[in-house]
C-alpha positions in Angstrom: -2.1 18.9 12.8 -1.4 15.9 15.0 0.3 12.8 13.4 -2.8 10.6 13.8 -5.0 13.2 12.0 -2.4 13.5 9.3 -2.1 9.7 8.9 -5.9 9.5 8.7 -6.1 12.2 6.1 -3.5 10.5 3.9 -5.2 7.1 4.4 -8.4 8.6 3.2 -6.5 9.6 0.0 -5.2 6.0 -0.3 -8.8 4.7 0.1 -9.9 6.8 -2.8 -7.1 5.3 -4.9 -8.2 1.8 -3.8 -11.7 2.6 -5.0 -10.2 3.5 -8.4 -8.6 0.0 -8.5 -12.0 -1.5 -7.8 -13.6 0.4 -10.7 -11.1 -1.4 -13.0 -12.0 -4.8 -11.4 -8.7 -4.9 -9.5 -8.4 -5.8 -5.8 -9.0 -2.5 -4.1 -5.7 -1.5 -2.7 -4.3 2.1 -3.0 -1.0 3.7 -2.1 0.2 7.3 -1.9 3.8 8.3 -1.3 4.3 11.6 0.6 7.3 13.8 1.4 7.0 17.1 3.4 3.2 16.8 3.3 3.2 16.7 -0.5 2.2 13.9 -2.8 5.2 12.6 -4.8 3.3 9.7 -6.4 0.3 7.5 -6.1 -0.8 4.1 -7.3 -3.4 1.4 -7.1 -3.5 -2.3 -7.9 -3.2 -2.7 -11.7 -2.1 -6.3 -12.1 -5.0 -7.2 -14.4 -4.9 -4.0 -16.4 -1.2 -4.1 -17.0 -0.8 -7.9 -17.2 1.9 -7.5 -14.6 1.9 -9.5 -11.4 4.2 -7.0 -9.8 1.8 -4.0 -10.4 0.7 -3.8 -6.7 -0.3 -0.4 -5.5 2.9 0.1 -3.6 5.1 -0.9 -6.5 3.2 1.4 -8.9 3.6 4.3 -6.5 7.3 3.6 -5.9 8.1 3.3 -9.6 6.3 6.6 -10.3 8.0 8.3 -7.4 11.4 7.3 -8.7 10.6 8.8 -12.1 9.3 12.0 -10.5 12.3 12.7 -8.3 14.7 11.0 -10.7 16.2 8.8 -7.9 15.6 5.3 -6.8 16.1 6.3 -3.2 12.9 7.7 -1.7 14.6 9.2 1.4 12.4 10.8 4.1 9.2 9.7 2.5 6.1 8.1 4.0 4.1 5.5 2.1 0.4 5.2 3.0 -1.3 2.0 1.8 -4.7 0.5 2.5 -3.4 -3.1 3.1 -0.4 -4.4 4.9 2.2 -5.0 2.2 3.2 -8.4 0.9 6.8 -9.7 0.8 7.4 -8.3 -2.7 6.2 -4.9 -1.7 8.1 -4.8 1.6 11.3 -5.7 -0.4 10.7 -2.7 -2.7 9.8 -0.4 0.2 13.1 -1.3 2.0 15.3 -1.1 -1.1 13.8 2.3 -1.9 14.6 3.5 1.6 11.1 4.6 2.4 11.4 6.0 5.9 7.9 5.3 7.2 5.1 3.0 6.2 1.5 3.5 7.3 -1.2 0.9 6.4 -4.8 0.3 7.1 -5.9 -3.3 7.1 -3.7 -6.1 8.5 -3.2 -9.1 6.2 -2.9 -12.1 8.5 -2.2 -14.5 5.6 0.3 -12.6 3.4 1.3 -9.5 5.4 5.0 -9.0 5.5 5.2 -6.2 8.1 4.0 -8.0 11.2 1.9 -11.0 10.3 3.1 -13.8 7.9 6.5 -12.2 8.0 8.2 -9.4 9.8 10.4 -7.8 7.3 10.6 -4.4 9.0 13.2 -6.0 11.4 14.7 -8.6 9.1 18.5 -8.8 9.9 19.4 -9.4 6.2 17.9 -6.0 5.2 20.1 -3.0 5.7 17.3 -0.5 6.0 14.7 -0.4 8.8 11.3 1.0 7.9 9.3 2.6 10.7 5.7 1.5 10.5 2.2 2.0 11.9 -0.7 -0.3 11.1 -4.4 -0.1 11.6 -5.1 3.4 10.5 -8.7 3.5 9.4 -8.5 -0.3 9.6 -12.2 -1.0 9.6 -12.8 1.1 6.4 -9.9 -0.4 4.6 -10.8 -3.9 5.7 -14.5 -3.5 4.7 -13.5 -2.3 1.2 -11.7 -5.6 0.7 -14.4 -7.7 2.3 -17.1 -6.2 0.1 -15.0 -6.6 -3.0 -14.4 -10.3 -2.4 -18.0 -10.9 -1.3 -19.3 -9.4 -4.6 -16.8 -11.4 -6.5 -17.8 -14.7 -4.8 -21.5 -13.9 -5.4 -20.8 -13.2 -9.1 -18.9 -16.4 -9.5 -21.8 -18.4 -7.9 -24.3 -16.9 -10.3 -22.2 -17.8 -13.4 
């Protein structure tokens, strides 16, 4: 299978996880960590449910993966996430030594891969994360747009 088809397949998996987050009233972001075409761990935004501002989809997946493989280093893994990671998540991704990051929607305001910041090439980090953005971008972006439109409409009605 070609890389783009593989990336799209895993991104569809992450989208399903994002939809789970939405079911819990969370911002719909999902993440799945893969090694050798096998799922190591998955996560979705859970900041409201867990009362933990660090419970972003990426962090949840990274924490679970560390427990699964019993190592904080996630060597030779690929993290698929529906939204460009923030600064906190990029720090964790780098420190965990994730080899490759693939994301769907770009985050122009808070994205720390190639928008607000570019932490994939930051000279103060000693690990470089390979990355690819825009995989199933429209689907990932629309999921977020719909969520926030519904939230705004609900707030106006209250």
